[in-house]
C-alpha positions in Angstrom: -31.7 -24.5 81.2 -31.9 -22.0 78.8 -29.5 -21.7 75.8 -29.6 -19.1 73.5 -27.2 -17.7 70.9 -27.5 -13.8 70.9 -31.0 -12.5 71.3 -32.6 -16.2 70.1 -33.5 -18.9 72.5 -32.4 -21.8 70.8 -33.4 -24.4 73.2 -33.9 -25.6 76.9 -32.4 -28.6 78.5 -32.9 -30.2 81.8 -31.2 -29.6 85.0 -31.7 -32.5 87.2 -30.4 -30.8 90.2 -33.2 -28.7 90.2 -36.6 -29.3 92.0 -38.5 -29.0 88.7 -35.9 -29.3 86.2 -35.0 -32.9 85.8 -37.8 -33.6 83.4 -38.9 -31.4 80.1 -42.3 -32.0 78.7 -43.2 -31.3 75.2 -44.3 -27.7 76.2 -40.9 -26.7 77.3 -38.8 -28.5 74.4 -41.3 -26.1 72.4 -40.4 -22.9 74.1 -37.9 -21.6 71.2 -41.1 -22.1 68.7 -43.4 -20.0 71.2 -40.8 -17.2 72.0 -40.0 -16.7 68.5 -43.4 -17.1 66.5 -44.2 -14.8 64.0 -47.5 -14.3 65.5 -45.9 -12.7 68.5 -47.3 -9.2 69.9 -44.8 -6.8 69.4 -46.0 -3.5 70.2 -48.9 -1.8 71.6 -52.1 -2.2 69.2 -55.0 0.1 68.9 -58.5 -0.6 67.8 -59.7 1.6 65.2 -63.2 -0.2 64.0 -66.2 -1.2 66.1 -66.0 -4.5 67.9 -67.8 -7.5 65.9 -65.9 -6.2 62.9 -64.0 -9.1 61.0 -60.9 -6.6 60.9 -60.3 -4.4 64.4 -58.0 -2.2 62.1 -55.4 -2.5 64.9 -53.3 0.3 65.0 -50.0 0.8 66.4 -49.2 3.4 69.2 -46.6 4.3 71.6 -46.1 2.4 74.8 -46.4 6.1 76.4 -49.6 6.7 74.5 -51.4 3.2 75.4 -50.3 3.8 79.2 -51.9 7.3 79.4 -54.7 6.3 77.6 -55.5 3.2 80.2 -54.6 4.8 83.3 -56.7 8.2 81.9 -59.9 5.8 81.6 -59.3 3.6 84.7 -58.7 6.5 86.8 -61.8 8.1 85.4 -64.0 5.6 86.5 -62.3 5.3 90.0 -63.1 8.7 90.9 -66.6 9.0 89.1 -67.9 5.6 89.8 -65.8 3.6 92.1 -62.5 0.5 91.5 -65.4 -1.8 91.5 -66.5 -0.7 87.6 -63.2 -1.8 86.6 -62.9 -5.3 86.7 -59.7 -7.7 86.2 -58.6 -10.9 84.1 -55.5 -12.8 85.1 -54.7 -16.1 83.7 -53.7 -19.0 86.1 -50.2 -19.1 87.1 -50.1 -23.2 86.8 -48.2 -23.6 83.9 -48.5 -20.6 82.3 -45.9 -17.3 82.4 -47.9 -15.7 84.5 -46.3 -17.8 87.6 -43.8 -15.5 88.4 -45.5 -12.5 87.8 -48.9 -12.6 89.5 -47.9 -11.2 92.8 -47.3 -8.2 91.3 -50.2 -8.0 88.9 -52.5 -8.9 92.1 -50.6 -6.2 93.7 -51.6 -3.5 91.5 -55.3 -5.0 91.4 -55.9 -4.8 95.4 -54.0 -1.0 95.2 -56.8 0.0 93.0 -58.9 -1.6 95.2 -61.1 -3.5 92.8 -62.7 -6.1 94.2 -63.7 -7.8 90.9 -60.9 -10.2 89.0 -61.7 -13.0 87.0 -58.9 -16.1 87.8 -61.3 -18.1 87.5 -60.6 -20.1 90.8 -63.7 -21.5 91.1 -63.2 -24.0 88.4 -59.6 -24.6 89.0 -57.6 -23.9 92.5 -60.2 -22.8 94.6 -61.1 -25.7 96.2 -57.8 -27.3 97.2 -56.1 -23.8 98.1 -59.4 -22.7 100.3 -62.2 -24.6 100.4 -59.7 -27.3 102.4 -59.5 -24.3 105.1 -62.7 -25.1 106.1 -61.3 -28.2 107.4 -57.6 -28.0 107.9 -57.4 -24.2 108.4 -54.7 -24.7 105.7 -54.4 -25.7 101.8 -54.0 -28.9 100.9 -50.4 -28.7 101.7 -47.5 -30.4 99.4 -47.9 -34.0 99.6 -44.6 -35.8 100.5 -45.4 -38.5 98.3 -41.7 -39.4 98.2 -42.3 -40.8 102.1 -45.7 -41.9 102.1 -47.4 -45.3 102.4 -50.2 -44.7 100.3 -50.2 -42.3 97.1 -53.9 -41.1 96.8 -54.5 -39.3 93.0 -58.2 -38.3 92.9 -59.3 -36.8 89.3 -55.2 -35.9 88.5 -53.1 -37.2 86.2 -49.3 -35.8 87.2 -47.8 -38.0 84.0 -49.6 -35.4 81.7 -49.7 -32.1 84.0 -47.1 -32.2 86.6 -43.8 -34.0 85.5 -42.2 -32.7 88.4 -44.2 -34.2 91.1 -44.3 -37.4 88.4 -40.7 -37.9 89.7 -41.6 -37.7 93.7 -44.4 -40.0 92.7 -41.9 -42.7 91.8 -40.1 -41.9 94.4 -42.3 -43.1 96.6 -43.6 -46.2 94.3 -39.5 -47.2 94.6 -39.7 -47.3 98.3 -43.0 -49.8 98.2 -45.7 -47.5 98.3 -49.0 -48.5 97.8 -51.0 -46.2 95.2 -55.1 -45.8 94.8 -56.0 -43.7 91.2 -59.9 -42.1 91.6 -60.5 -41.5 87.9 -63.0 -42.4 85.0 -59.8 -43.0 82.7 -57.5 -46.0 83.7 -54.3 -43.4 83.0 -51.0 -44.5 82.9 -50.9 -44.4 86.7 -53.7 -46.8 86.9 -51.9 -49.5 85.4 -50.3 -51.9 87.1 -50.4 -52.8 90.8 -52.3 -49.4 91.1 -55.7 -49.7 92.8 -57.9 -48.3 90.1 -61.7 -46.8 91.1 -63.2 -45.8 87.7 -65.9 -43.2 89.2 -68.7 -42.1 87.5 -68.4 -38.2 87.0 -69.9 -36.3 89.4 -70.2 -38.8 92.3 -67.0 -38.4 93.7 -68.2 -37.0 97.3 -70.5 -40.7 98.0 -66.8 -42.6 97.0 -65.1 -40.5 99.4 -67.6 -40.9 102.2 -68.1 -44.6 101.4 -64.3 -45.3 101.7 -64.8 -43.3 105.1 -67.6 -45.6 106.3 -65.3 -48.6 105.6 -62.4 -47.4 107.5 -64.3 -46.7 110.5 -67.0 -49.6 110.6 -63.6 -51.8 110.5 -61.8 -49.4 113.3 -59.4 -48.9 110.4 -59.1 -45.1 111.7 -56.6 -43.1 114.0 -58.9 -42.7 116.8 -56.4 -41.1 118.6 -55.7 -38.3 115.7 -59.1 -37.6 115.7 -60.0 -37.1 119.4 -57.0 -35.2 120.3 -56.7 -33.1 116.8 -60.3 -32.4 115.4 -63.4 -31.1 117.0 -65.0 -34.6 116.3 -65.7 -34.9 120.4 -67.4 -31.7 120.6 -70.8 -31.4 121.2 -73.2 -30.5 119.1 -76.8 -29.3 119.6 -79.5 -30.7 118.4 -82.1 -27.8 118.7 -79.7 -25.2 116.4 -76.9 -27.3 115.5 -74.2 -25.4 116.9 -71.4 -26.4 118.8 -72.0 -26.6 122.5 -70.2 -23.8 124.5 -69.5 -22.8 128.0 -72.0 -19.7 127.5 -74.8 -22.9 127.1 -74.5 -24.7 130.1 -76.1 -24.1 133.1 -74.9 -24.9 136.8 -71.5 -24.6 135.2 -68.4 -22.5 137.0 -65.2 -21.8 135.9 -65.4 -22.2 132.4 -65.2 -19.6 129.4 -68.2 -18.8 127.5 -66.8 -19.4 124.3 -65.1 -23.0 125.5 -66.2 -25.9 123.5 -67.8 -28.8 125.2 -67.5 -32.7 125.2 -68.2 -35.3 127.6 -66.5 -38.0 128.9 -67.3 -41.4 128.9 -68.8 -41.6 132.4 -71.1 -38.4 131.2 -68.5 -35.5 132.6 -68.7 -32.4 130.9 -65.2 -31.5 129.4 -64.6 -28.0 128.5 -62.1 -26.9 125.7 -60.5 -23.6 125.6 -59.9 -23.0 122.0 -58.2 -19.4 122.6 -55.9 -21.5 125.1 -55.5 -24.7 123.2 -55.7 -26.9 126.1 -58.4 -28.8 128.1 -59.7 -27.4 131.4 -60.2 -31.0 132.5 -58.3 -33.9 131.6 -59.9 -36.3 134.1 -61.2 -38.9 130.7 -60.9 -39.3 127.4 -63.6 -37.0 125.4 -66.4 -39.5 123.5 -66.9 -39.5 119.9 -70.3 -41.1 119.8 -73.1 -41.4 122.2 -76.0 -38.7 122.8 -76.4 -36.6 125.9 -79.1 -33.9 127.3 -77.6 -31.4 128.5 -79.1 -28.6 130.7 -79.2 -24.9 128.9 -80.9 -21.8 129.5 -83.5 -23.0 126.8 -84.2 -26.0 128.7 -83.0 -29.6 128.3 -81.0 -29.9 125.1 -80.0 -33.4 123.4 -76.3 -33.3 122.5 -74.4 -35.3 120.3 -70.3 -35.2 119.3 -69.9 -33.9 115.7 -67.8 -36.9 115.0 -71.3 -38.9 115.1 -72.7 -36.6 113.0 -70.3 -37.2 110.3 -70.5 -41.0 111.3 -74.3 -40.5 110.6 -73.7 -39.3 107.2 -70.8 -42.1 106.2 -73.1 -44.3 107.8 -75.4 -43.7 105.0 -72.9 -44.7 102.0 -72.6 -48.7 102.7 -70.5 -50.5 100.0 -73.5 -52.0 97.9 -74.7 -48.4 97.4 -71.8 -46.4 96.6 -71.0 -49.2 94.4 -74.4 -48.9 92.6 -74.1 -44.6 92.3 -70.7 -44.6 91.2 -69.9 -47.5 89.6 -67.2 -48.8 91.3 -67.0 -52.2 92.0 -67.4 -53.1 95.9 -64.1 -55.3 95.8 -62.2 -52.5 94.2 -63.8 -50.7 97.4 -62.9 -52.8 99.5 -59.0 -53.1 98.5 -58.9 -49.2 98.4 -60.2 -49.3 102.3 -57.5 -52.2 102.9 -54.8 -50.4 101.4 -55.6 -46.8 103.4 -56.6 -48.8 106.4 -53.3 -50.5 106.5 -50.9 -47.6 105.2 -48.8 -45.6 107.9 -49.1 -42.4 106.0 -51.4 -41.5 103.2 -50.2 -38.6 100.7 -53.2 -37.2 98.5 -53.5 -34.8 95.7 -56.7 -33.6 93.7 -57.4 -30.5 91.5 -60.2 -29.8 88.8 -61.2 -33.6 88.7 -63.1 -32.7 91.9 -63.5 -28.7 91.7 -65.3 -28.5 88.4 -68.6 -29.6 90.0 -71.8 -28.5 91.4 -71.0 -30.3 94.6 -67.0 -29.2 94.5 -67.2 -28.0 98.1 -68.5 -30.7 99.8 -66.7 -33.4 97.9 -63.4 -31.6 98.7 -64.9 -31.6 102.5 -65.4 -35.3 102.5 -61.9 -36.2 100.4 -59.9 -33.9 103.2 -61.8 -35.9 106.1 -61.0 -39.2 104.5 -57.7 -38.1 104.6 -58.1 -36.8 108.4 -59.0 -40.1 109.6 -55.7 -41.6 108.9 -53.9 -38.9 111.0 -51.5 -38.1 108.3 -52.5 -34.0 107.4 -49.0 -32.7 108.6 -46.9 -35.4 109.1 -44.3 -36.7 107.1 -45.4 -39.1 104.3 -48.7 -36.7 104.4 -49.8 -33.3 103.5 -47.7 -30.6 104.9 -48.6 -27.3 105.0 -46.5 -24.4 105.0 -43.5 -22.7 103.8 -39.9 -23.1 104.5 -39.2 -19.5 105.3 -40.9 -16.8 106.3 -41.4 -15.2 103.0 -43.5 -11.9 102.6 -46.5 -11.7 100.5 -45.9 -9.7 97.7 -49.3 -9.8 96.2 -50.5 -8.0 99.4 -53.4 -10.7 99.6 -54.5 -9.2 103.5 -55.1 -5.4 102.2 -58.0 -5.8 100.2 -60.4 -4.5 103.1 -63.9 -6.2 103.6 -65.8 -3.0 102.8 -64.3 -3.5 99.3 -65.1 -6.9 98.6 -68.8 -6.8 99.6 -69.2 -5.0 96.5 -67.7 -8.0 94.7 -69.8 -9.4 92.1 -71.6 -12.6 93.4 -70.6 -11.7 96.9 -74.5 -12.0 98.1 -74.9 -15.3 96.4 -71.5 -16.8 97.5 -70.6 -15.1 101.1 -67.6 -16.9 101.9 -66.7 -18.4 98.5 -63.9 -16.7 95.9 -65.7 -13.2 95.6 -64.9 -12.8 99.7 -61.1 -12.6 98.5 -61.8 -10.6 95.4 -62.3 -13.2 92.8 -65.2 -13.2 90.6 -67.0 -15.3 88.0 -66.8 -14.2 84.4 -70.3 -15.2 84.0 -70.9 -12.7 86.8 -68.9 -10.0 84.9 -71.4 -10.8 81.7 -74.5 -9.9 84.0 -72.6 -6.7 85.2 -71.8 -6.0 81.9 -74.6 -6.8 79.4 -77.6 -5.9 82.2 -75.6 -3.6 84.3 -76.6 -5.6 87.6 -75.7 -4.9 90.2 -73.9 -1.9 89.0 -72.1 -1.9 85.5 -69.0 -3.0 84.6 -67.3 -0.2 82.5 -64.0 -1.4 82.0 -61.9 -5.0 81.4 -58.0 -5.1 82.1 -57.1 -8.6 80.9 -53.7 -10.2 81.7 -53.6 -12.7 80.0 -56.1 -15.8 79.5 -59.0 -16.3 76.6 -62.1 -16.4 78.1 -64.1 -17.5 75.1 -62.1 -20.7 74.9 -61.6 -21.0 79.1 -64.8 -19.9 80.5 -68.4 -21.3 80.3 -70.8 -19.5 77.9 -68.8 -18.2 75.2 -71.9 -16.7 73.2 -72.5 -14.3 76.3 -69.0 -14.2 76.8 -68.8 -12.5 72.8 -71.8 -10.2 73.5 -70.5 -9.0 77.0 -67.2 -7.9 75.0 -68.7 -6.6 72.0 -70.5 -4.2 74.7 -68.0 -3.4 77.2 -66.9 0.4 76.9 -63.1 -0.4 77.2 -61.3 -3.5 77.3 -57.4 -3.6 77.7 -55.7 -7.4 76.9 -52.2 -8.0 77.9 -50.6 -11.0 75.9 -48.1 -12.8 73.7 -50.5 -13.4 71.0 -53.8 -12.4 69.4 -56.3 -14.7 70.8 -59.7 -14.9 70.4 -61.1 -13.0 73.2 -58.3 -10.3 72.6 -59.6 -9.6 69.2 -62.3 -7.6 71.2 -59.8 -5.3 73.0 -59.6 -1.6 72.5 -55.6 -1.7 73.3 -53.7 -4.5 73.2 -50.4 -4.8 75.4 -47.4 -7.0 73.9 -46.0 -9.3 76.9 -42.5 -10.4 77.2 -42.6 -14.2 78.2 -40.6 -15.9 81.2 -37.6 -16.4 78.9 -37.1 -12.2 78.5 -37.6 -10.9 82.5 -36.5 -12.1 85.4 -38.7 -13.7 87.8 -38.6 -14.8 91.9 -39.7 -17.8 93.0 -39.7 -18.4 96.7 -40.1 -22.6 97.0 -41.3 -25.1 94.6 -44.3 -26.9 95.6 -43.5 -30.2 94.1 -42.0 -31.6 97.0 -40.9 -30.9 100.6 -37.5 -30.1 99.5 -38.5 -28.4 96.9 -40.1 -25.5 99.2 -36.8 -24.8 100.3 -35.5 -23.8 96.8 -35.6 -20.1 96.2 -34.6 -19.0 92.7 -34.0 -15.3 90.8 -34.6 -16.5 87.1 -32.2 -14.3 85.0 -33.9 -13.0 81.6 -32.0 -15.2 79.0 -32.9 -12.7 76.2 -34.1 -9.4 75.6 -37.8 -8.5 75.1 -38.9 -9.6 71.6 -39.8 -6.4 69.7 -41.5 -3.7 72.3 -42.8 -6.2 74.6 -42.8 -5.5 78.5 -42.8 -7.6 81.9 -46.2 -7.9 83.4 -44.2 -5.8 86.8 -42.8 -2.9 84.2 -46.7 -2.5 83.0 -48.1 -2.6 86.5 -45.3 -0.3 87.8 -45.9 2.0 84.7 -49.6 2.3 85.8 -49.2 2.8 89.5 -47.1 5.6 88.8 -50.0 7.4 86.3 -52.7 6.1 89.1 -50.6 7.9 92.1 -50.0 4.0 93.2 -46.4 4.6 93.3 -46.0 4.3 97.2 -47.5 0.8 97.1 -45.2 -0.4 94.5 -42.0 0.7 96.2 -41.6 4.0 94.6 -41.1 2.1 91.2 -38.4 0.0 92.6 -38.9 -3.2 91.7 -35.8 -4.5 93.2 -36.9 -3.4 96.8 -40.1 -5.6 96.4 -38.4 -8.6 95.5 -36.2 -7.9 98.5 -39.6 -7.4 100.5 -40.8 -10.7 99.4 -37.6 -12.9 100.4 -38.6 -11.5 104.1 -36.7 -13.6 106.6 -35.7 -15.8 104.7 -31.8 -15.1 105.1 -31.4 -14.6 101.4 -30.8 -11.8 99.3 -31.4 -10.8 95.6 -27.1 -10.4 95.5 -26.8 -14.0 96.2 -29.7 -15.0 94.1 -28.1 -12.9 91.2 -24.7 -14.8 91.9 -26.5 -18.0 91.9 -28.9 -18.0 89.0 -30.1 -22.0 89.6 -31.3 -20.7 92.7 -30.5 -21.3 96.5 -31.5 -23.7 99.6 -32.8 -21.8 101.9 -31.6 -22.8 105.6 -35.4 -23.6 107.1 -37.4 -26.4 106.3 -41.2 -26.8 106.1 -42.2 -27.6 109.7 -43.5 -31.4 110.1 -46.5 -31.7 113.0 -46.5 -27.6 112.9 -50.0 -28.2 115.0 -48.1 -30.0 117.6 -45.3 -27.2 118.5 -46.0 -25.0 120.9 -47.2 -21.5 120.3 -46.9 -18.2 121.8 -49.0 -19.1 124.6 -47.0 -22.1 125.4 -50.2 -24.5 124.2 -49.6 -26.9 121.2 -50.6 -24.2 118.2 -53.0 -26.6 116.1 -54.6 -26.0 113.6 -55.7 -22.1 112.3 -59.4 -23.1 112.7 -61.8 -21.4 115.0 -61.3 -24.4 117.3 -57.6 -25.1 116.7 -58.6 -28.1 115.6 -59.6 -30.0 111.9 -62.8 -29.3 112.1 -64.7 -32.2 110.8 -68.2 -30.1 112.0 -67.9 -26.9 110.1 -70.0 -24.3 112.0 -68.9 -22.2 109.5 -70.8 -23.5 107.0 -73.7 -24.3 109.1 -73.6 -20.4 109.9 -73.9 -19.8 106.0 -76.6 -22.4 105.1 -74.7 -25.3 104.0 -74.3 -28.8 105.4 -71.8 -28.8 108.2 -70.3 -32.4 107.3 -70.4 -33.6 103.8 -74.1 -35.1 103.1 -74.4 -38.9 102.4 -77.7 -38.1 100.4 -77.3 -39.3 96.8 -75.3 -37.5 94.3 -75.4 -38.9 90.7 -77.7 -37.8 88.4 -79.4 -40.6 86.2 -78.7 -40.8 82.5 -81.3 -39.5 80.0 -82.4 -41.3 76.8 -81.7 -38.8 74.4 -78.7 -38.2 76.6 -77.0 -41.7 77.4 -73.3 -40.7 78.0 -71.4 -38.8 80.9 -69.1 -36.4 79.3 -66.0 -35.3 81.3 -62.9 -33.6 80.5 -59.2 -33.9 80.7 -55.8 -32.0 80.1 -53.1 -33.5 77.6 -49.5 -33.4 77.9 -49.3 -31.3 74.8 -51.0 -28.3 75.5 -52.0 -26.3 78.7 -55.5 -24.9 78.8 -55.9 -22.6 75.6 -52.1 -21.8 74.9 -50.3 -23.4 72.3 -52.3 -24.8 69.6 -50.4 -22.9 67.0 -47.0 -24.2 67.8 -46.2 -27.2 65.0 -44.7 -29.0 67.4 -47.2 -29.6 69.9 -50.2 -29.8 66.9 -48.4 -32.6 65.2 -48.4 -34.5 68.5 -52.4 -33.5 69.2 -53.3 -31.8 65.7 -57.3 -32.2 66.1 -59.5 -32.0 69.2 -59.8 -35.6 71.0 -62.9 -36.9 72.2 -61.7 -40.7 73.9 -64.6 -43.1 73.6 -65.4 -46.5 75.0 -65.1 -49.3 71.6 -68.4 -50.3 72.4 -70.2 -47.1 72.3 -68.5 -45.9 69.6 -69.6 -48.9 67.5 -73.0 -48.6 68.7 -72.9 -45.1 67.1 -71.3 -46.1 63.7 -68.2 -44.2 64.7 -64.6 -45.6 63.5 -61.1 -44.4 65.2 -60.2 -40.8 63.9 -63.7 -40.4 62.6 -65.1 -36.6 63.3 -67.6 -36.3 65.7 -70.4 -34.1 67.0 -71.0 -33.9 71.0 -74.4 -32.6 72.1 -75.7 -32.0 75.2 -79.1 -30.0 76.5 -77.4 -26.9 76.2 -75.1 -27.2 73.2 -72.5 -29.1 71.2 -69.1 -29.1 69.9 -66.8 -31.3 67.4 -63.5 -33.3 68.1 -62.3 -36.4 66.4 -63.2 -40.2 68.4 -60.2 -41.6 69.8 -61.4 -44.9 70.8 -60.0 -46.6 73.9 -60.7 -49.0 76.5 -58.8 -47.4 79.6 -62.4 -45.4 80.2 -65.9 -46.7 81.6 -67.8 -47.9 79.7 -70.6 -44.9 79.5 -68.3 -42.2 79.5 -66.4 -40.1 76.9 -63.7 -37.4 77.5 -63.0 -34.4 76.2 -59.8 -31.7 75.8 -60.8 -27.8 76.8 -59.2 -25.0 75.2 -59.9 -25.5 71.5 -60.6 -22.4 70.2 -58.5 -22.6 66.5 -58.9 -24.5 63.5 -56.9 -23.3 61.2 -53.2 -25.2 60.1 -50.5 -25.1 62.8 -48.4 -23.2 61.0 -50.8 -20.6 60.1 -49.3 -16.8 61.7 -52.6 -15.9 62.4 -55.4 -18.4 63.3 -59.2 -17.6 62.7 -60.1 -16.1 66.3 -64.1 -17.2 65.3 -63.3 -20.7 65.0 -65.0 -21.9 67.8 -66.7 -25.2 66.5 -63.9 -27.4 69.0 -64.8 -25.5 72.1 -66.1 -27.9 74.6 -67.6 -24.8 76.7 -70.3 -24.1 74.1 -72.0 -27.2 75.2 -71.5 -26.9 79.3 -74.8 -26.0 81.5 -74.2 -23.2 83.7 -77.4 -23.7 85.1 -76.1 -25.6 88.4 -73.1 -24.1 90.2 -71.9 -25.2 94.1 -73.4 -23.2 96.6 -70.2 -22.1 98.0 -67.6 -21.2 95.5 -69.9 -20.8 92.4 -67.8 -23.9 90.5 -70.0 -25.6 87.5 -70.0 -28.9 86.8 -67.5 -29.0 83.8 -66.9 -32.7 84.2 -70.2 -34.1 84.9 -72.4 -33.2 82.0 -74.9 -35.5 80.3 -74.5 -36.1 76.1 -74.9 -37.6 73.1 -72.3 -38.3 70.3 -73.0 -39.1 66.7 -70.7 -38.9 63.7 -70.2 -36.1 61.9 -71.6 -36.0 58.3 -68.7 -36.1 56.5 -66.3 -38.2 58.3 -63.1 -37.5 55.8 -63.1 -33.8 56.1 -63.2 -31.8 59.7 -66.6 -29.7 60.5 -66.3 -26.1 59.1 -65.3 -23.7 61.8 -68.6 -22.4 64.0 -68.8 -18.5 63.9 
């Protein structure tokens, strides 16, 4: 709850009855100092000096002048060269004020028809929200931690990053749930009775397959769920790796050509009509193992069930090998498998910890299939997908046509990854700017974000931003990236504008909560909300009809869909209302329009253990059991990973005094033995060197860490004092991204191994003085 006095936000207090309001993190408590910081942008600015000049020569301009100039440039590029030559940048809505404005911004980008948005999704949310669809057909779903028997946290630490979700975890623990924490660090959640698996960075796929192997070998998996609700029984051809279908059979009548084929224990072929969601024969249970010859028009072809292919890969990951590669002791592996195998339900969550790797998609698949073995997905106490009411998609995510996304940067390389949805990597945009490949990008419009601090290749980013013909940046503050803009627009914080939220995904009950949060104070200076900015630009670009003719309330009413709640009701209840519906449990079992169980939204209407879509695009259809670990080198004998801390979110907040006091310097968690071997004491400034670069940090010695691993924190880009109104935008010495390798990427998503580098750490030459800022 926000408390204001006149036009000043005074403080923020807990709201125990709100799904996310019971606990406040230091960032929430620091809200007044952010809103009223002397460095806030308060009016539009135009550059008057060349890019790269230490002083941009900012000149205040009116909103009309700024918007007219921006719209004229956008329209000219669209009409002369095509909308794809305008790229956009959108900061993450996770933990930022973009949370309630991103749908409007995305709607604007799609109405403009640009397929090129830098969203950082490939190193953030794409794997939990979209790679899971290769398996479940849904996103990861809402983990029902409060009602589960087993909590599995994989490379995520809600005690630092998501306090509302932490409250749900505590409910589950109080009710007797067991907890497994997979993390190189022994986080606060990994202490006590939790089963901590100290995984070596970059080996998560092997660990997930190894745990699956223990469950399958012991028969501690839900065979009935796997048989009935996955494509595990469906036969796979040995000659081309495709699923066997009715059209492949010789001498079979009455089988639709598209039907998927399984086999019973007697050798009888069984047909599953995916379109109708039913078996055409129900004489016997389909097999999950074995090998059968099937007569096809090409001759006799050996076939095996999809589950047998999966089991072959997990069998390549016995405990001894998994322990050797991942660094997790065998007894811990067996303990974790016992917890999972004996639990009646399992709820899990994973995010950046597995998403920032060169093997992120297959790692996500391996984890999703481990969860599938428990039969928990969609059930109470598991991860439940869906919404509590039929809300409408204000972002118009389905409106970006295939013909436009075919032009997305990187689409040829990542055909089923983020570019297919209009999300591209910053690296591909830099190439388009600097090398004009595959076509030039002539303009970048950034809504928040800080590419120099948040993305790899900061040196190339600086070159691209200097070379960019036109750059607009909308934000609260000038940051390192905004310093290269041609026009800067001041944006109001969430305390200064209305914001609609249809469901809070901390819990199933939270998904029922709808809130139209009112403005607490008026806009600071001349700042405007993101929605007002895109509405004004839409009018100038002839897109007003896509924006409800400028009527924002009509858009919000549209977003509420058929929820049964109106804007008038929400304005009368600013804390929010519960919708009458609920997130459906076991939705896959419910009858669809055709009367059959609706199943899962995949081609087979089942969870896909074997992904034919991945196979068609040259990827392994089941997560491979081949080795994942890369050996350490003599010159770089330590694993380097990174993690978030409660004081900051990404590159935000470093200039807020209360938060800077909590964590004044960029940290490097370091095992005491590794530090002693290098003559490093606690709080010493150190230099972290990788094969591709270096950065500086302060050593924090801790034994709650693997002995061969150090943990940094990304997002540091300032080195000035916390109370300075303007920080040095070029102070990048602490930027972790300066040392990250972009030469390896996930072949599906384009993610890069930000959590899996090799490094050496050495004491800074003068430990009593901070290192100089790097230009």
